[in-house]
N, C-alpha and C positions, 0 to 999 in steps of 0.2 A: 400512484398518481403520476409518476414520472412518465409512464407510457402515454398518458393522455397529453402531457405537455409536448412530447416528441411528435405525437400524431398531429397536434395542432400546428407545430412548426413545419412538418412535412407538407401538410395541406396548404398552408400559407405559401410555402416556397414553390408549389406547383403553379401558383398565380404570379407571385412576385419573387424573383430569384434571391433577393437579399432580404434578410430579416434583421432589422435594427430596431431596438427598443429603448434607445437613449433619450428620446423626447416624448412629451405628452402626445403629440400628433401621431408619432409612430405607434405608440401603444394603443391609441384610439383606433387607428386603422386596423391593427392586429385584432382587437376585440370585435370590431364590426365585421371583419372578414370571417372570423370563426363563427360568429352568430349567423351570418348569411349562409355559410356552408352547412351549418346545422339545420337551418330552416329549409334548405334545399336538399337534404337527404344524407349528409355525411353523419355517421353515427358518433355524435358527441353527447350521448345521453348522460354521461357523468357530469357534464357541465350545465349548470343552472344559470340561465340568464334572467335578470330582473331589469326593470326600468330604472334608469339612473339619470342624472342630469343631461348627459349627452346621448341618451338612447339605451339600447340593450347593453347590459354590462354583466360580466361574470367575474365574481371575486376570486374564484379558483384559478383564473388565468393570470392573476397578478404574479404568481410564483414562476411563471414560465421563463422569465428572464434570469431567474436565479437557479432554476433546476433543469437546465437543458440536459436531457438524458442522451445517452449514446445509442439507445435502441433505435432500430430502423424497421421499416416495413410495418408500421402500425396501421396504415390505411389498407382497407380491403381493396383488392384489385378493381372491383366495380366502382368504388369510391374514387380511386385514382383516375380511372377512365372517365368518370362523370366530370370530375374537376377539369381534366385536360380538355374534354369536349366542350365545356362551357367556359373555358378560360377567358375568352374575349368578352363575353357578357359580364362575367364576374369582375373582370378588370375594369370594365366601364362603370359598374356600380360602386367600385372601390378605388377609383383612380386617384383620389386625394382624401384627406381626412374629412372635409366638409361633405363631399359627395357620399362617402362611406357612412357618415352620420345620418344623412338624409335617407338613403336607401334602407339602412338597418332599422332606423326609427319607424319608417313607414311599414316595413315588413313586420316589425314587432307589433305595431298597433293593428295591422291587418290580420296577421297569423296567430298571435298569442292572445290579444285582447278581442279579436274577432269583430272589429269595428267595420262598418260599411264605409264606402269611399267618402261620402260626405262628412261622416263623423271623423275619419282620419284627417281630412283637410282642416276641419274645424279645430280638432284637438292640437294638431301640429301648429296651427296659427296661434293658439293660446300658449303652448309650452315652448315653441321654437319659432318665434315671430320673425327671425332673421331669414327663414326660408319663404320664398314667394309661393303663393297658392298655385301658380302654373307649374312651378318646379315640383311641388308635392304631387299634383295631379299627374304630371308626366312620369314621375317615379312610380306612382301607383299603377299606371298603365303598363310601363315596362316590366314591373315585377309580375303583374297579372299575365302578360304575354309570355314572359319567361317561364312562369309556373305552368301555363297551359301547354307550351311547346315541349316542356320536359316532363309533362304528366306528373306534376308534383301536387299531391293532395294536401291542402292546408285546412 
């Protein structure tokens, strides 16, 4: 499992050069980053995300801050190139913990639960009322556009 932790760290660092996991917000951003990368094609099949209070969450990733391996090159070259190519879009989706929570939650409800746009907006309004409907709708549109531009089948 150490290899998957290092792979997650490498992938994260392609978008954000520094990985700090000292605060809740930093760990939340890390979780959401890895979820979105998995949703958009990085092979993290060993990691199982489920819905938790703040959106998609992977219990296996808890150990990443304690088990940082020294292995490198765990990302396939095409995965590295894909992340680098889409770094700007991913950084926008993940620019801060709240934005990361919004995009990862909307992606999870759309891609994992396969809810249509109206149902995503309704469910987000019930479980995360601090997000405005227009922000949720905008996130849905940006994720849809990103998926279509990158030919990601969800």
